[in-house]
Every structure is written in C-alpha cells, then in structure tokens.
KOLDO-990549 format. One line per field, with one value per residue (C-alpha): z, x, y; residue in three letters; residue number from 1. Coordinates in nm, 4 decimals, m for minus. Layout:
<vogus>
w: [Z ...]
u: [X ...]
v: [Y ...]
res: [ALA ...]
n: [NUM ...]
</vogus>
This chain:
<vogus>
w: [1.7647 1.7777 1.4817 1.3485 1.5496 1.8634 1.7435 1.5836 1.6446 1.4718 1.6021 1.3136 1.4020 1.1642 0.8809 0.5426 0.5088 0.1687 0.1191 0.1308 m0.1575 m0.4479 m0.7787 m0.7458 m0.3978 m0.4964 m0.8005 m0.5834 m0.3222 m0.5842 m0.7209 m0.3841 m0.3850 m0.4311 m0.7893 m0.7119 m0.4535 m0.4295 m0.5667 m0.4747 m0.1634 m0.0551 0.1219 m0.1856 m0.4110 m0.1648 m0.1629 m0.5422 m0.5719 m0.3095 m0.4856 m0.8192 m0.6834 m0.4394 m0.6622 m0.8037 m0.4604 m0.3110 m0.6034 m0.5286 m0.1619 m0.2516 m0.4139 m0.0981 0.1746 0.5409 0.6616 0.8908 1.0992 1.2161 1.4943 1.4776 1.7008 1.4776 1.6144 1.4016 1.4569 1.5623 1.3207 0.9949 0.7644 0.4686 0.3181 0.3277 0.5958 0.3524 0.3110 0.6850 0.7444 0.4789 0.6421 0.9806 0.8444 0.6403 0.9579 1.1506 0.8674 0.8441 1.2165 1.2081 0.9142 1.1488 1.5066 1.6021 1.5258 1.7417 1.6671 1.8842 1.7855 1.9307 2.0872 2.0343 1.7919 1.4512 1.1987 1.4071 1.6753 1.8195 1.9093 2.0107 2.2034 2.2938 2.5906 2.3658 2.1256 2.4015 2.5794 2.2565 2.1905 2.5476 2.5307 2.1991 2.3383 2.6504 2.4398 2.2317 2.5463 2.7110 2.4018 2.3921 2.7518 2.6748]
u: [2.1248 1.7708 1.5451 1.2980 1.0058 1.1977 1.2767 0.9501 0.5788 0.2953 m0.0314 m0.2761 m0.5618 m0.8541 m0.6047 m0.6740 m0.5594 m0.4416 m0.7278 m0.9829 m0.8216 m0.9709 m1.0042 m1.3827 m1.3850 m1.1412 m1.3521 m1.6625 m1.4924 m1.3395 m1.6891 m1.7821 m1.4983 m1.6044 m1.5750 m1.5535 m1.2788 m1.1682 m0.8145 m0.7414 m0.5433 m0.2817 m0.5346 m0.7567 m0.4629 m0.3521 m0.6977 m0.7177 m0.3801 m0.4806 m0.8072 m0.6246 m0.3520 m0.5601 m0.6959 m0.3518 m0.1919 m0.4498 m0.4161 m0.0436 m0.1204 m0.3532 m0.0552 0.1570 0.2008 0.2532 0.5790 0.5045 0.8064 0.6417 0.3872 0.0769 m0.2054 m0.5026 m0.7659 m1.0798 m1.3691 m1.7048 m1.8701 m1.6682 m1.7102 m1.8865 m2.2292 m2.3617 m2.3777 m2.2094 m1.9061 m1.8831 m1.8991 m1.6303 m1.4045 m1.4360 m1.3968 m1.0873 m0.9252 m1.0126 m0.8817 m0.5625 m0.5000 m0.5727 m0.3358 m0.0356 0.0156 0.1882 m0.1144 m0.4130 m0.7345 m0.9639 m1.2874 m1.3005 m1.6451 m1.8417 m1.5867 m1.6215 m1.3351 m1.1586 m1.0650 m0.7866 m1.0437 m1.3252 m1.1156 m0.7816 m0.7636 m0.7594 m0.5033 m0.2689 m0.2905 m0.1982 0.0976 0.2267 0.1964 0.3857 0.6658 0.6865 0.7128 0.9965 1.1792 1.1420 1.2752 1.5733 1.6635 1.6894]
v: [m1.0838 m0.9476 m1.0120 m0.7546 m0.8893 m0.7947 m0.4414 m0.3389 m0.3528 m0.1751 m0.0403 0.0011 0.2336 0.1725 0.1835 0.0389 m0.3204 m0.4494 m0.6950 m0.4136 m0.2242 m0.4145 m0.2311 m0.2529 m0.1002 0.1740 0.2670 0.2781 0.4932 0.7239 0.7820 0.9367 1.1919 1.5536 1.6749 2.0451 2.0892 2.4514 2.4671 2.8283 2.7431 2.4928 2.2692 2.2541 2.1686 1.9022 1.7379 1.7543 1.5797 1.3235 1.2372 1.2058 0.9760 0.7756 0.4941 0.4038 0.4316 0.1957 m0.0462 m0.0650 m0.1158 m0.4050 m0.5788 m0.5493 m0.8074 m0.7223 m0.8791 m1.1718 m1.0719 m0.7462 m0.7954 m0.5792 m0.4732 m0.3992 m0.1630 m0.1350 0.1042 m0.0311 0.2131 0.2270 0.5291 0.3722 0.4254 0.0711 m0.1968 m0.4400 m0.2138 m0.1562 m0.5311 m0.5920 m0.3286 m0.4964 m0.8487 m0.7564 m0.6201 m0.9351 m1.1550 m0.9506 m0.9914 m1.3640 m1.4201 m1.4345 m1.5492 m1.2228 m1.0026 m0.9213 m0.7352 m0.5294 m0.3602 m0.0093 m0.0184 0.3017 0.4419 0.6014 0.5922 0.8583 0.6066 0.8205 1.0874 0.8543 0.6003 0.7594 0.5226 0.2182 0.3664 0.4823 0.1446 m0.0351 0.1953 0.1672 m0.2130 m0.2221 m0.0053 m0.2216 m0.5375 m0.3913 m0.2744 m0.6150 m0.7905 m0.5545 m0.6452 m1.0173]
res: [UNK UNK UNK UNK UNK UNK UNK UNK UNK UNK UNK UNK UNK UNK UNK UNK UNK UNK UNK UNK UNK UNK UNK UNK UNK UNK UNK UNK UNK UNK UNK UNK UNK UNK UNK UNK UNK UNK UNK UNK UNK UNK UNK UNK UNK UNK UNK UNK UNK UNK UNK UNK UNK UNK UNK UNK UNK UNK UNK UNK UNK UNK UNK UNK UNK UNK UNK UNK UNK UNK UNK UNK UNK UNK UNK UNK UNK UNK UNK UNK UNK UNK UNK UNK UNK UNK UNK UNK UNK UNK UNK UNK UNK UNK UNK UNK UNK UNK UNK UNK UNK UNK UNK UNK UNK UNK UNK UNK UNK UNK UNK UNK UNK UNK UNK UNK UNK UNK UNK UNK UNK UNK UNK UNK UNK UNK UNK UNK UNK UNK UNK UNK UNK UNK UNK UNK UNK UNK UNK UNK UNK UNK]
n: [1 2 3 4 5 6 7 8 9 10 11 12 13 14 15 16 17 18 19 20 21 22 23 24 25 26 27 28 29 30 31 32 33 34 35 36 37 38 39 40 41 42 43 44 45 46 47 48 49 50 51 52 53 54 55 56 57 58 59 60 61 62 63 64 65 66 67 68 69 70 71 72 73 74 75 76 77 78 79 80 81 82 83 84 85 86 87 88 89 90 91 92 93 94 95 96 97 98 99 100 101 102 103 104 105 106 107 108 109 110 111 112 113 114 115 116 117 118 119 120 121 122 123 124 125 126 127 128 129 130 131 132 133 134 135 136 137 138 139 140 141 142]
</vogus>
C-alpha cells in the first residue's frame, strides 16, 4: 500500500510559509494595505473582503504545521516583495528554514525573480512541477 508521500508532492512557488506569519508581521503588512479600495465593482469588493480577512487568515496559517509526510519543493524569489531588506531577508530565510525542517523538502532561490516567479522564471516552475509529477508516477509504478 502506498503512503501519502508516494501519492503527493507539493511545489510551493514563493508562497507564504507558516513561520513568516507572526502577528507582528501581519500587523505590519496590514498597515500597508490600501485604505480606499473602490468597492463599486466585484473586484473592489473582493479586495476589500480579502484585506479584511487576511490578518486572521494568516494568524491561523501561522498555527498550522506542514505534514512531514508530504514532500515539497520550495521555490523562493531572489527579490521578495517587501519594503525593507530585513523583511526580504526574513522571507527568504523562513523559506530556507521551512525546506530544511524535513528531509523530503528542497529549496531553490529563483535567481533574477520577483515575487511573481511563475512569470519571471517559468522554466524553473515548470521543471519543478514536471519533476514532482515524475516522482509520483515512479512511486506509483513500484
């Protein structure tokens, strides 16, 4: 019988990792959200709802733990989206620490990439996804 590590893999593309979502960081980030989003259309209402729910959602995420049974390839941007070098360094380090917390995780810094890694480095993202699919297929054959 196959266990979950044989059936699933994740590719995280500059996604938020739980350790980054401290209450202090979420409050700081929430303070940068626009205060005057137009709410006349669906997109404006969606952003307003997102900004309202985001701090609590991230707090809950901070409390979560990634299952050790699910392998992950962690891709982190070389140029994170934050305002200060300290925050950018924390973003990168939290991704590295997350990847190093389990033997079945790897991390790669997307050289030359902004936070929108899938646009800046589609080659890297597609290679990681293809590799993950191949690993799941190989495990299924054994």
